[in-house]
DSSP file (Angstrom, degrees, kcal/mol; ACC not computed):
  #  RESIDUE AA STRUCTURE BP1 BP2  ACC     N-H-->O    O-->H-N    N-H-->O    O-->H-N    TCO  KAPPA ALPHA  PHI   PSI    X-CA   Y-CA   Z-CA
    1    1 A M     >        0   0    0      0, 0.0     4,-2.2     0, 0.0     5,-0.2   0.000 360.0 360.0 360.0 -59.6 -207.1 -143.5  -21.1
    2    2 A V  H  >  +     0   0    0      1,-0.2     4,-2.8     2,-0.2    20,-0.1   0.885 360.0  60.2 -68.1 -37.4 -205.8 -142.6  -17.6
    3    3 A N  H  4 S+     0   0    0      1,-0.2    -1,-0.2     2,-0.2    19,-0.0   0.878 111.8  39.5 -58.9 -37.3 -202.2 -143.3  -18.6
    4    4 A R  H  > S+     0   0    0      1,-0.1     4,-0.8     2,-0.1    -2,-0.2   0.920 121.1  41.8 -75.0 -44.7 -202.4 -140.6  -21.4
    5    5 A A  H  X S+     0   0    0     -4,-2.2     4,-2.9     1,-0.2     5,-0.3   0.810 100.0  68.2 -80.1 -31.8 -204.4 -138.0  -19.4
    6    6 A L  H  X S+     0   0    0     -4,-2.8     4,-2.4     1,-0.2     5,-0.2   0.933 101.4  44.8 -60.3 -51.5 -202.9 -138.1  -16.0
    7    7 A P  H  > S+     0   0    0      0, 0.0     4,-2.0     0, 0.0    -1,-0.2   0.888 115.5  49.7 -60.3 -36.3 -199.5 -136.6  -16.9
    8    8 A V  H  X S+     0   0    0     -4,-0.8     4,-2.4     2,-0.2    -2,-0.2   0.949 113.2  44.7 -66.4 -48.8 -201.2 -133.9  -19.0
    9    9 A A  H  < S+     0   0    0     -4,-2.9    -1,-0.2     1,-0.2    -3,-0.2   0.831 112.2  53.5 -65.2 -32.5 -203.6 -133.0  -16.2
   10   10 A F  H  < S+     0   0    0     -4,-2.4     3,-0.3    -5,-0.3    -1,-0.2   0.906 113.1  42.4 -69.8 -40.5 -200.8 -133.0  -13.6
   11   11 A R  H  < S+     0   0    0     -4,-2.0     2,-0.4     1,-0.3    -2,-0.2   0.871 131.5  22.5 -72.2 -35.9 -198.7 -130.6  -15.7
   12   12 A D    ><  -     0   0    0     -4,-2.4     3,-2.0    -5,-0.2    -1,-0.3  -0.813  62.5-175.8-137.7  93.7 -201.6 -128.3  -16.6
   13   13 A G  T 3  S+     0   0    0     -2,-0.4    -1,-0.1    -3,-0.3    -4,-0.1   0.619  83.7  64.9 -64.7 -12.9 -204.6 -128.5  -14.2
   14   14 A S  T 3  S+     0   0    0      1,-0.0     2,-1.3     4,-0.0    -1,-0.3   0.492  70.1 108.9 -88.7  -2.3 -206.5 -126.2  -16.5
   15   15 A D    <>  -     0   0    0     -3,-2.0     4,-2.1     1,-0.2     5,-0.2  -0.609  48.3-174.4 -77.1  97.0 -206.6 -128.7  -19.4
   16   16 A L  H  > S+     0   0    0     -2,-1.3     4,-2.4     1,-0.2    -1,-0.2   0.784  78.1  59.1 -67.3 -28.7 -210.3 -129.6  -19.3
   17   17 A G  H  > S+     0   0    0      2,-0.2     4,-2.1     1,-0.2    -1,-0.2   0.932 108.6  44.0 -65.2 -45.2 -209.9 -132.2  -21.9
   18   18 A A  H  > S+     0   0    0      2,-0.2     4,-2.1     1,-0.2    -2,-0.2   0.894 114.1  50.3 -65.2 -40.1 -207.4 -134.2  -19.9
   19   19 A R  H  X S+     0   0    0     -4,-2.1     4,-2.4     2,-0.2    -2,-0.2   0.902 110.1  50.3 -65.6 -39.6 -209.4 -133.7  -16.7
   20   20 A A  H  X S+     0   0    0     -4,-2.4     4,-2.4     1,-0.2    -1,-0.2   0.900 109.4  51.2 -63.4 -40.2 -212.6 -135.0  -18.5
   21   21 A E  H  X S+     0   0    0     -4,-2.1     4,-2.2     2,-0.2    -2,-0.2   0.880 110.1  49.6 -64.9 -37.6 -210.6 -138.0  -19.8
   22   22 A L  H  X S+     0   0    0     -4,-2.1     4,-2.7     2,-0.2     5,-0.2   0.909 109.7  52.0 -63.9 -43.1 -209.5 -138.7  -16.2
   23   23 A M  H  X S+     0   0    0     -4,-2.4     4,-2.2     1,-0.2    -2,-0.2   0.919 110.4  46.9 -61.4 -43.0 -213.1 -138.4  -15.0
   24   24 A M  H  X S+     0   0    0     -4,-2.4     4,-2.8     2,-0.2     5,-0.2   0.900 111.0  52.5 -66.3 -39.4 -214.3 -140.8  -17.5
   25   25 A G  H  X S+     0   0    0     -4,-2.2     4,-2.3     1,-0.2    -2,-0.2   0.904 110.6  47.8 -60.8 -41.8 -211.5 -143.2  -16.7
   26   26 A A  H  X S+     0   0    0     -4,-2.7     4,-1.9     2,-0.2    -1,-0.2   0.890 111.8  50.5 -65.3 -39.1 -212.4 -143.1  -13.0
   27   27 A H  H  X S+     0   0    0     -4,-2.2     4,-1.7    -5,-0.2    -2,-0.2   0.944 112.0  46.1 -62.9 -48.5 -216.1 -143.6  -13.9
   28   28 A L  H  X S+     0   0    0     -4,-2.8     4,-1.6     1,-0.2    -2,-0.2   0.884 110.9  52.9 -64.3 -38.8 -215.3 -146.7  -16.0
   29   29 A A  H  < S+     0   0    0     -4,-2.3    -1,-0.2    -5,-0.2    -2,-0.2   0.877 110.0  49.1 -63.2 -36.1 -213.0 -148.1  -13.4
   30   30 A G  H  X S+     0   0    0     -4,-1.9     4,-0.6     1,-0.2    -1,-0.2   0.821 110.6  50.5 -71.4 -30.3 -215.8 -147.7  -10.8
   31   31 A Q  H  X S+     0   0    0     -4,-1.7     4,-2.9     1,-0.2     5,-0.3   0.766  92.4  78.1 -76.2 -26.9 -218.3 -149.4  -13.1
   32   32 A A  H  X S+     0   0    0     -4,-1.6     4,-1.7     1,-0.2     6,-0.3   0.907  94.5  44.0 -55.5 -50.8 -216.1 -152.5  -13.8
   33   33 A P  H  4>S+     0   0    0      0, 0.0     5,-2.4     0, 0.0     6,-0.7   0.884 116.7  48.1 -64.3 -34.6 -216.7 -154.4  -10.5
   34   34 A T  H ><5S+     0   0    0     -4,-0.6     3,-1.3     4,-0.2     5,-0.3   0.942 112.8  45.7 -69.6 -47.6 -220.4 -153.7  -10.6
   35   35 A L  H 3<5S+     0   0    0     -4,-2.9    -1,-0.2     1,-0.3    -3,-0.2   0.746 109.7  55.9 -69.4 -22.4 -221.0 -154.7  -14.2
   36   36 A S  T 3<5S-     0   0    0     -4,-1.7    -1,-0.3    -5,-0.3    -2,-0.2   0.498 118.0-111.2 -85.9  -2.8 -218.9 -157.8  -13.7
   37   37 A G  T < 5S+     0   0    0     -3,-1.3     4,-0.2    -4,-0.3    -3,-0.2   0.599  93.8 105.3  85.4  11.3 -221.1 -158.9  -10.9
   38   38 A L     >< +     0   0    0     -5,-2.4     4,-2.5    -6,-0.3    -4,-0.2   0.209  38.9 107.8-108.5  14.1 -218.4 -158.4   -8.2
   39   39 A G  H  > S+     0   0    0     -6,-0.7     4,-2.4    -5,-0.3    -5,-0.2   0.913  82.7  44.8 -58.1 -46.4 -219.7 -155.2   -6.7
   40   40 A L  H  > S+     0   0    0      2,-0.2     4,-2.4     1,-0.2     5,-0.3   0.897 112.1  52.4 -66.4 -41.7 -220.9 -156.8   -3.5
   41   41 A V  H  > S+     0   0    0     -4,-0.2     4,-2.6     1,-0.2    -2,-0.2   0.929 112.9  44.8 -60.8 -44.9 -217.6 -158.8   -3.1
   42   42 A H  H  X S+     0   0    0     -4,-2.5     4,-2.8     2,-0.2     5,-0.2   0.888 110.7  53.6 -68.2 -39.0 -215.6 -155.7   -3.5
   43   43 A G  H  X S+     0   0    0     -4,-2.4     4,-1.8    -5,-0.2    -2,-0.2   0.951 114.2  41.0 -60.7 -47.3 -217.7 -153.7   -1.1
   44   44 A I  H  X S+     0   0    0     -4,-2.4     4,-2.4     1,-0.2    -2,-0.2   0.910 114.1  54.4 -65.8 -41.1 -217.4 -156.3    1.6
   45   45 A G  H  X S+     0   0    0     -4,-2.6     4,-2.6    -5,-0.3    -2,-0.2   0.886 106.6  50.9 -60.5 -40.1 -213.7 -156.7    0.8
   46   46 A H  H  X S+     0   0    0     -4,-2.8     4,-2.8     2,-0.2    -1,-0.2   0.914 109.8  50.0 -63.4 -42.3 -213.0 -153.0    1.2
   47   47 A A  H  X S+     0   0    0     -4,-1.8     4,-2.2    -5,-0.2     5,-0.2   0.923 111.5  48.1 -64.1 -42.8 -214.7 -153.0    4.6
   48   48 A I  H  X S+     0   0    0     -4,-2.4     4,-2.3     2,-0.2     6,-0.6   0.932 113.0  48.3 -61.9 -45.9 -212.7 -156.0    5.8
   49   49 A T  H  X S+     0   0    0     -4,-2.6     4,-2.1     1,-0.2    -2,-0.2   0.920 112.8  48.1 -61.3 -44.4 -209.4 -154.4    4.5
   50   50 A A  H  < S+     0   0    0     -4,-2.8    -1,-0.2     1,-0.2    -2,-0.2   0.875 119.1  37.9 -65.3 -37.9 -210.2 -151.0    6.2
   51   51 A H  H  < S+     0   0    0     -4,-2.2    -1,-0.2    -5,-0.2    -2,-0.2   0.760 131.5  23.4 -88.1 -25.4 -211.2 -152.6    9.6
   52   52 A T  H  < S-     0   0    0     -4,-2.3    -3,-0.2    -5,-0.2    -2,-0.2   0.600  92.6-122.8-118.0 -14.1 -208.6 -155.3    9.8
   53   53 A G     <  +     0   0    0     -4,-2.1    -4,-0.2    -5,-0.5    -3,-0.1   0.542  55.4 156.1  79.7   5.5 -205.7 -154.4    7.6
   54   54 A T        -     0   0    0     -6,-0.6    -1,-0.3     1,-0.1    -2,-0.1  -0.429  55.1 -97.2 -62.5 136.4 -206.1 -157.6    5.6
   55   55 A P     >  -     0   0    0      0, 0.0     4,-2.3     0, 0.0     3,-0.3  -0.275  33.5-120.0 -54.9 143.5 -204.7 -157.3    2.1
   56   56 A H  H  > S+     0   0    0      1,-0.2     4,-2.4     2,-0.2     5,-0.2   0.886 110.8  51.3 -58.6 -44.6 -207.5 -156.5   -0.3
   57   57 A G  H  > S+     0   0    0      1,-0.2     4,-2.2     2,-0.2    -1,-0.2   0.873 110.6  49.5 -61.9 -38.0 -207.0 -159.6   -2.5
   58   58 A V  H  > S+     0   0    0     -3,-0.3     4,-1.9     2,-0.2    -1,-0.2   0.899 109.9  51.2 -65.5 -42.0 -207.1 -161.9    0.6
   59   59 A A  H  X S+     0   0    0     -4,-2.3     4,-1.3     2,-0.2    -2,-0.2   0.910 110.6  49.0 -61.9 -43.7 -210.3 -160.2    1.8
   60   60 A L  H >X S+     0   0    0     -4,-2.4     4,-1.9     1,-0.2     3,-0.6   0.935 110.9  49.2 -60.0 -47.2 -211.9 -160.7   -1.6
   61   61 A A  H 3X S+     0   0    0     -4,-2.2     4,-0.6     1,-0.2    -1,-0.2   0.846 106.7  57.6 -62.6 -34.2 -210.9 -164.4   -1.7
   62   62 A A  H 3< S+     0   0    0     -4,-1.9     4,-0.2     1,-0.2    -1,-0.2   0.822 118.9  28.3 -68.6 -30.4 -212.3 -164.8    1.8
   63   63 A V  H <X S+     0   0    0     -4,-1.3     4,-2.6    -3,-0.6     5,-0.3   0.580  96.1  89.7-106.9 -10.8 -215.8 -163.6    0.9
   64   64 A L  H  X S+     0   0    0     -4,-1.9     4,-2.7     1,-0.2     5,-0.2   0.914  89.2  45.5 -58.2 -49.7 -216.1 -164.6   -2.8
   65   65 A E  H  X S+     0   0    0     -4,-0.6     4,-2.0     1,-0.2    -1,-0.2   0.905 115.5  46.2 -63.7 -42.6 -217.5 -168.1   -2.4
   66   66 A E  H  > S+     0   0    0     -4,-0.2     4,-2.2     2,-0.2    -1,-0.2   0.934 114.5  46.8 -66.8 -45.9 -220.1 -167.1    0.2
   67   67 A V  H  X S+     0   0    0     -4,-2.6     4,-2.7     1,-0.2     5,-0.2   0.925 112.2  50.1 -63.7 -43.8 -221.3 -164.1   -1.7
   68   68 A N  H  X S+     0   0    0     -4,-2.7     4,-2.5    -5,-0.3    -1,-0.2   0.889 109.5  52.2 -61.8 -37.9 -221.5 -166.0   -5.0
   69   69 A G  H  X S+     0   0    0     -4,-2.0     4,-2.1    -5,-0.2    -1,-0.2   0.909 111.1  46.8 -63.5 -42.3 -223.5 -168.7   -3.2
   70   70 A V  H  X S+     0   0    0     -4,-2.2     4,-2.5     2,-0.2    -2,-0.2   0.938 113.5  47.8 -62.8 -47.7 -226.0 -166.2   -1.9
   71   71 A Q  H  X S+     0   0    0     -4,-2.7     4,-2.7     1,-0.2    -2,-0.2   0.891 110.4  52.1 -64.0 -38.9 -226.3 -164.5   -5.2
   72   72 A R  H  X S+     0   0    0     -4,-2.5     4,-2.5    -5,-0.2    -1,-0.2   0.932 110.9  48.2 -61.2 -46.2 -226.8 -167.8   -7.0
   73   73 A T  H  X S+     0   0    0     -4,-2.1     4,-2.0     2,-0.2    -2,-0.2   0.905 113.1  46.7 -62.8 -43.8 -229.6 -168.8   -4.5
   74   74 A R  H  X S+     0   0    0     -4,-2.5     4,-2.1     2,-0.2    -1,-0.2   0.917 112.7  49.8 -65.2 -42.9 -231.4 -165.4   -4.9
   75   75 A R  H  X S+     0   0    0     -4,-2.7     4,-2.4     1,-0.2    -2,-0.2   0.919 109.5  51.6 -63.4 -43.0 -231.1 -165.5   -8.7
   76   76 A A  H  X S+     0   0    0     -4,-2.5     4,-2.5     1,-0.2    -1,-0.2   0.916 109.7  50.6 -60.1 -43.6 -232.5 -169.1   -8.8
   77   77 A G  H  X S+     0   0    0     -4,-2.0     4,-2.0     1,-0.2    -1,-0.2   0.896 110.5  48.3 -61.7 -41.2 -235.5 -168.0   -6.7
   78   78 A R  H  X S+     0   0    0     -4,-2.1     4,-1.4     2,-0.2    -1,-0.2   0.906 111.9  49.6 -66.7 -40.0 -236.2 -165.0   -8.9
   79   79 A L  H  X S+     0   0    0     -4,-2.4     4,-0.9     1,-0.2     3,-0.3   0.910 110.1  50.4 -65.9 -41.7 -236.1 -167.2  -12.0
   80   80 A R  H >< S+     0   0    0     -4,-2.5     3,-0.6     1,-0.2    -1,-0.2   0.890 108.8  53.0 -61.2 -39.2 -238.4 -169.8  -10.5
   81   81 A A  H 3< S+     0   0    0     -4,-2.0    -1,-0.2     1,-0.2    -2,-0.2   0.796 105.4  54.6 -66.8 -28.3 -240.9 -167.0   -9.6
   82   82 A R  H 3< S-     0   0    0     -4,-1.4    -1,-0.2    -3,-0.3    -2,-0.2   0.679 109.2-131.6 -81.1 -17.3 -240.9 -165.8  -13.2
   83   83 A G    X<  -     0   0    0     -4,-0.9     3,-0.8    -3,-0.6    -1,-0.2  -0.198  37.4 -35.6  92.8 173.7 -241.8 -169.2  -14.5
   84   84 A P  T 3  S+     0   0    0      0, 0.0     3,-0.1     0, 0.0    -4,-0.0  -0.272 114.0  36.6 -71.4 154.4 -240.4 -171.4  -17.3
   85   85 A G  T 3  S+     0   0    0      1,-0.3     2,-0.2    -2,-0.0    -2,-0.0   0.482  81.4 127.9  88.0   3.1 -239.1 -170.0  -20.6
   86   86 A H    <   -     0   0    0     -3,-0.8    -1,-0.3    -7,-0.2    -3,-0.0  -0.615  66.9 -93.0 -93.1 156.0 -237.5 -166.9  -19.2
   87   87 A A        -     0   0    0     -2,-0.2    -1,-0.1     1,-0.1     4,-0.1  -0.166  32.7-117.0 -60.9 157.7 -233.9 -165.8  -19.9
   88   88 A S  S    S+     0   0    0     17,-0.1    -1,-0.1     2,-0.1    -9,-0.1   0.612  93.8  83.4 -75.7 -11.8 -231.3 -166.9  -17.4
   89   89 A R  S    S-     0   0    0     16,-0.3    -2,-0.1     1,-0.1     3,-0.1  -0.759  89.6-109.4 -93.5 139.1 -230.5 -163.3  -16.5
   90   90 A P    >   -     0   0    0      0, 0.0     3,-1.7     0, 0.0    15,-0.1  -0.271  44.4 -88.5 -62.4 151.2 -232.7 -161.5  -14.0
   91   91 A A  T 3  S+     0   0    0      1,-0.2     3,-0.1    -4,-0.1   -13,-0.0  -0.293 113.1  27.8 -57.7 140.2 -235.0 -158.8  -15.3
   92   92 A G  T 3  S+     0   0    0      1,-0.3    -1,-0.2    -3,-0.1     2,-0.2   0.172  86.2 124.3  94.1 -20.1 -233.4 -155.4  -15.3
   93   93 A R    <   -     0   0    0     -3,-1.7    12,-0.6     1,-0.0     2,-0.4  -0.546  47.2-153.3 -74.4 139.6 -229.8 -156.6  -15.7
   94   94 A R        -     0   0    0     -2,-0.2     2,-0.5    10,-0.1    10,-0.1  -0.853  12.4-158.0-114.9 150.0 -228.1 -155.1  -18.8
   95   95 A R        -     0   0    0     -2,-0.4     8,-3.0     8,-0.1     2,-0.3  -0.996  16.2-153.3-123.7 124.1 -225.4 -156.4  -20.9
   96   96 A L  B     -A  102   0A   0     -2,-0.5     6,-0.2     6,-0.2     2,-0.1  -0.751   8.2-134.6 -99.6 143.1 -223.4 -153.7  -22.9
   97   97 A D    >   -     0   0    0      4,-2.4     3,-2.1    -2,-0.3    -1,-0.1  -0.246  44.0 -83.8 -81.8-176.9 -221.6 -154.4  -26.1
   98   98 A R  T 3  S+     0   0    0      1,-0.3    -1,-0.1     2,-0.1    -2,-0.0   0.767 130.3  53.4 -63.4 -25.3 -218.1 -153.0  -26.7
   99   99 A S  T 3  S-     0   0    0      2,-0.1    -1,-0.3     1,-0.0    -3,-0.0   0.460 120.5-106.9 -87.3  -0.8 -219.4 -149.6  -27.8
  100  100 A G  S <  S+     0   0    0     -3,-2.1     2,-0.2     1,-0.3    -2,-0.1   0.457  70.4 145.7  91.6   1.0 -221.5 -149.3  -24.6
  101  101 A R        -     0   0    0      1,-0.1    -4,-2.4    -5,-0.1     2,-0.3  -0.492  56.2-105.5 -74.7 143.5 -224.9 -149.9  -26.3
  102  102 A D  B     -A   96   0A   0     -6,-0.2     2,-0.4    -2,-0.2    -6,-0.2  -0.505  33.0-177.5 -69.1 125.5 -227.4 -151.7  -24.2
  103  103 A R        -     0   0    0     -8,-3.0    -8,-0.1    -2,-0.3    -1,-0.1  -0.686  17.4-160.1-121.4  75.8 -228.0 -155.3  -25.3
  104  104 A R              0   0    0     -2,-0.4   -10,-0.1     1,-0.2    -8,-0.0  -0.320 360.0 360.0 -62.1 131.1 -230.8 -156.3  -22.9
  105  105 A T              0   0    0    -12,-0.6   -16,-0.3   -15,-0.1    -1,-0.2   0.372 360.0 360.0-115.4 360.0 -231.1 -160.1  -22.5
């Protein structure tokens, strides 16, 4: 998406179709870490990189285990509070199919 639209938008900034495609590509790229459950890891990783100059991948690796442990503990507590027989995903989380339709679990 971005690979096709970027050269077009660069050559002709008035091409609204190319600019819209770039905007959608940027939106989807921003959603990817959040929908994959890595939003908090990336947020902390960006802060570490900005303040210390640590390479981004190293910063992510440094916080991944701790963040995942905290999230696992919080999720387990919410599931226990909801009682037996509930889905393993917390209420309100959405899973989208390939076409982007909501498949709430």
